[in-house]
Structures are given as C-alpha cells and as structure tokens.
N, C-alpha and C positions, 0 to 999 in steps of 0.2 A: 504493500500500500504506500509506503514511504517512497519507494522507487517510482511508482506510478505518479505520485504527486510531483516529484522532481522532473519526470519526463514531460508531464503536462505543462510545467512552467517553461521547459525548453521548446515545446511545440508552440506555445504562445509567442515566444520570442521569434520563432521561425516565421509564423504568420505575419507578425508585425514587420519583420525584416522585408518580406515579400511585398507587403502592402506599401511600405514606405519607399521601396525601391522602384516599384512599377507605377504607383499612382501619385499624381501631382498633389502637393500639400493642400491645395484649396479644395480637394475632393475627399481627403482622408476622413474627415469628420463624418461626411455622408456615408462612407463605407462602414465605419465603426458603429454608426447609429442606424444602419439600414434596418435592423430588426424592429426599430421603433416606428418606421414608416411603411414597412412591407408586411401586410397582414399574413401572407403565407409563411414567411420566415418566423414571424412572431408566434403564430400558432404552433409551428413545429418546435420552437424552443420552449414554449410554455407547457407543452405536453410533458416533457421530462422535468423541467424546473418545477412544475406544479406538484409532481409526485414527491420531489425532494422537500418542497415546502410543506406538504401534507405531513410528512414524517417529523419535520422540525416543530410543527404546531401540535402534533399529536403523536408522540414517539411510542406507539404500541408495537408489539412484535409483528403484527400483521402488516403495519405500515413499513416496518423495517424490511420485511421480505419483499414488499412491493418496490421499495427504493433500490434494493439489490438488483431486482429484475430491470428496473429503469436504467440502472447503470450498464447492465448487460446490453440492453437495446442501444444505448448511446454509443458504447464502445464497439458493438458488434454489427450495427446496421447503419447508423447515421452518417458515418464519414466516407463510406466506400465509393459512392458515386462521384464524390469530389476527387478522390484519388484517381478513379478511372478517367476523369476529364484530363488530368495532367499526363497520365500514362498514354492516353490516346494522342495528345499533342506530341509527346516524345517519340511515338512510333513514326511520326513524320518529321523528326528532327527539329521540332519546335519546342522551345523552353526546356531542353534536357536537364539544365541545372535545377530548375524548379521541380522536375520529376524526381531528381535525386533526393531533394529535401523530403518530398512526400514519401519516397520509398522508405526512408529511415523512420518517418512518423508512422507509416503503415506498419512497419515491423514492431514498433513500440505498442501500437494499438492492439495488434494481435496477441502480444504478451498480456495485455490487460484483459482481453477476451478470454484467454486461457485461465487467468486467475478466477474470473467469475464462472467459468465452466466447471471449476472445482468447487467453488463456494455454493452455487445455487442448488445442485443436487443434494448437498449436505443440508442446506437450509430447508429443502423440501421434506427432509426426514424429521425436522425439528419443529418448524413453524406451520401453523394452520394456513392453508392456501387453497385456492381454487384453480384447477387446471384450465377451466373455461376462461377465467380472468387472465391467465397467462396468454392464452391464444388471442384473447381480445386485445391485450396490450401489444402483442406482436403485430396484429393486423393494423392497429392504429398507427404504430411506428412505421410500418411499410407504407401506409397511405400517405403519411406526412412526408416521408422521404421521396416517394414517387412524385407527389404533388409539387414539392419544392424543386426537385431536379428538373421536372418538366417545365416549371415556371421560369427557372433561371437559365436552363440549357435547351430543353425541348428537342426539336429536330434541327437546331441551328448549327450544330457542330458535326462535321464529317466523322462518321464512325459511331455516333451516339444518336439514338432515336427514342421516342417515348416508349416504343415497344421493347427495345433492349433494356431501357431503364426499369420497366416493370419486371421483365424476365429476370434481370440480375438481382434486383432487390428481393424478390420473392424466393429466388434461389438461395440468397444469403440467409434469409429468415428460416428456410427449411434446414439449412446446415446448422444454424445456431440452436434450433429446437432439438435436432437429433443429438447435439453435443451435450444437452442436459437431460437426455433420456426420454424425450417426448417425440411423438409422431409428427411428420411434416404437416404444416397447415395448408399448403398449396399442393394439391395432388396431381394437377395436370403435368404430363410428362415433360412439357417444355420448361418447367421450373426445376428440373432435375440436373440441369447443366448451365454453366455460365456462357453468356453470349460473348464474353470478352477473353476467352482462353488465349487468343493471339496476343494479348497484352500482358500475360502473366510474367514474361521474361523481364518486363520493366519493373515489376514490383518484387520479384524474387531476389533475395539476397544470398541464396545458398545453392539453388539448383540450376535451372535451365540458363539463367543469365550469366552464371559464372562470375558474379561480382564478388570476389573473395576478399571482402574488406568489411570492417565494422565502422561504426560512426566516427571513431577517433582516428582510424587509419585511412579512411577513404579520401581520395583526391577529389577535385571538383567534379570530374566525370569518371565514372566507372565504365570501362569499355565492355560492350556486349559483344561476345564472340559469335560469329556466324557458325551455324551448325554444319556448314559445308567445309569448314577449315579445321583440320585436326592437327595434333602434335604440339600445340602451344603449351599444354600442361607440362610436357617434358622440358621445354625450353625454360 
C-alpha cells in the first residue's frame, strides 16, 4: 500500500510533466479543471469518489468492502483506454516518448490490480457482500469508461472506434471478474479477446517487446525489436 501511494505520486508528476510540456500555460487551468465543466468526466469521477466518501461518512464493514471493490475498478478498468490511445499513436511512431511514460505507469497499475486481486477474494470470505452488487458496480464502471472514451476519442483516432472501445472495456471487466473468482459479466464471444492485441508489444515490459529495462534503467526510448530479426540477444 505504501509503495502504491508512492507510485501514484510519481504518476501525478508524470501527468503534470506531460500537460505542462504539451499544453500552453493559458490553457492548463482549463485542463486541470475540465472535470468541473464536463459532465461526462465529472460523473465518471464521482462514481468512484462517491463510494470513497460513503465509507468516510459511514465507515461500516460493508462500506469498506465496497470501497475495496471501487479501488479495484479504478485500478483495473478506468485507465486502460487512455493507455491504448498512446500505444496506438506509438504504433505509428507518434509520441513514442509519451508511450514510454505510460508503459511504466501501466506496469505500476497492474501491480496495484494484483494487490486487490489478492485482497478482494479474502474480503469476500470475511465481509457481508452481494455478488449482484459487484456485477452492478462493474457494469456501471464499464458504462462510465465507454461513455467517457467515446466522448473524448470516439471514432476520431485511426485505430480506435466506439466498437473497439466497448469490446476492450468489457473484455477487461471479464478478466478482472475471473481474477476474483467470479463468472464473466459479458458472455458474448466477442468480449473474450482484446481488439488491441497488435498493441501489446508497446505496453509489454518483459515479453514480446523485449524492452529489458526497469524504470530506473530505461533510456528515453526502449527499442522494439522486429520479430523478423534474430540473434540480437546473443550480441
């Protein structure tokens, strides 16, 4: 938990660095306060924040369990369409440095997901809970994520569509449910695979992309090796 807190602070610095690098100073306040003026973003944020506030106002065991689940949804579903946006740009050699930043953030988020995949099944053995409520919360989170991504990206970026956003978000939700011992919520076969498998090499820090470096060792760009070229490992 302490490491997660530290990583989140680092992520916040990364986002701030990107915003202040790319966006003129006279527009930054608008970006930072966009949640105040955009109802889709505000509703998306308030769904999770409202659950945390409910626990703060009424710290019962049931509300504690629900707040654990809210954090799992935040770490496991909310960020990933944003990551995909930058991986998609990087696949066309656009903003590769930004994609590298998000690759490291992505790796951290997956470690947070793993933490809650351990905590929640244990909590389900201890705290009173409703499986129907878990499914309802997952479905609400998916709806918010799809609505927000379609609102801000939609069909306007090559390689991302409203259809692929829905498919990917529901695919993620099914994976997260299986990981805590529950059946998938979305049973259509199309939600059993990711529409973005071709982008996995940009997010992968260990396997197909062969980016053999951690956050502290990585240079500005980690080179992705073509699958058609062999022998470099020996060199």
